[in-house]
Structure formats: structure tokens, C-alpha cells
C-alpha positions as CSV (number, residue, x, y, z in Angstrom):
1,M,-12.7,-29.6,-231.5
2,S,-15.6,-29.8,-233.6
3,T,-13.7,-30.8,-236.4
4,T,-12.2,-33.8,-234.5
5,L,-15.7,-35.2,-233.6
6,K,-17.0,-34.8,-236.8
7,K,-13.6,-36.8,-238.1
8,M,-14.4,-39.3,-235.6
9,S,-18.1,-39.9,-235.9
10,N,-17.5,-40.3,-239.5
11,A,-15.1,-43.1,-239.0
12,L,-17.1,-45.1,-236.6
13,H,-20.4,-44.6,-239.0
14,N,-18.1,-45.7,-242.3
15,D,-16.5,-48.6,-240.0
16,Q,-17.9,-51.9,-241.5
17,R,-15.5,-54.5,-239.9
18,G,-17.9,-57.1,-238.3
19,A,-21.4,-55.9,-240.0
20,G,-21.2,-59.9,-241.6
21,M,-20.9,-61.3,-237.9
22,V,-23.6,-59.5,-236.6
23,E,-25.8,-59.9,-239.4
24,Y,-25.0,-63.8,-239.1
25,V,-25.4,-63.7,-235.2
26,L,-28.8,-61.7,-235.6
27,I,-30.1,-65.0,-238.4
28,I,-29.0,-67.3,-236.0
29,A,-30.7,-65.7,-233.1
30,G,-33.7,-65.2,-235.6
31,I,-34.0,-69.0,-235.7
32,A,-32.9,-70.1,-232.6
33,L,-35.4,-67.9,-230.3
34,P,-38.4,-69.3,-231.9
35,L,-37.2,-72.7,-231.8
36,L,-36.4,-72.3,-228.3
37,A,-39.6,-70.9,-227.3
38,V,-41.7,-73.7,-229.2
39,I,-39.6,-76.5,-227.1
40,I,-40.5,-74.3,-223.8
41,W,-44.0,-74.7,-224.8
42,F,-44.6,-78.0,-226.0
43,W,-42.1,-79.6,-223.4
44,G,-44.6,-81.8,-221.3
45,D,-46.0,-83.2,-224.6
46,I,-42.4,-83.8,-226.0
47,W,-41.3,-85.5,-223.1
48,K,-44.2,-87.9,-222.8
49,W,-43.7,-88.6,-226.3
50,V,-40.0,-89.3,-226.0
51,V,-40.5,-91.6,-222.7
52,G,-43.5,-93.4,-224.2
53,G,-40.6,-94.2,-227.1
54,L,-38.2,-95.5,-224.5
55,D,-41.3,-97.8,-223.0
56,D,-41.8,-99.4,-226.0
57,V,-38.2,-99.9,-226.6
58,K,-38.1,-101.4,-223.3
59,D,-41.0,-103.5,-223.7
60,Q,-40.1,-105.0,-227.1
61,A,-36.6,-105.5,-225.5
62,D,-38.1,-107.6,-222.5
63,Q,-40.4,-109.2,-224.9
64,A,-37.5,-110.4,-227.2
65,G,-36.0,-111.9,-224.2
66,E,-38.5,-113.6,-223.2
67,V,-38.7,-115.4,-226.1
68,S,-35.2,-116.7,-226.8
């Protein structure tokens, strides 16, 4: 019984399949999670910047329509 458990334990710890994918996922998570935190932290500022840019585009389009 002890020998069987030891063999199964060794087989489990020596299995390297999927290790590359786990490393890949950890790297992506290490990049994505801080980026997501920054976006959430500055969401109000980002939203104001985007809306301001869209308003500028709308104003320029309105001015171009008035000229012609």
C-alpha cells in the first residue's frame, strides 16, 4: 500500500504536462490584473477624457457643417 502511494506521488510530482500553460496564464494575469486595477482606479478621469474628446469632435463637425 505504501509503495503504491509513493509511486502515485512521484508520478504526480514528476508530471510536467501543462506547466508551460500555467506559466503563460500567470504571466498574463500578472500583466492584466495591475492594468485592470489602474483602469478601475482612474475610471472617472478616463471617462472625462473620452467624453471631452468626443465633444471636441462633435463641435468640430458642427463648425464644419456651418461653414459649408
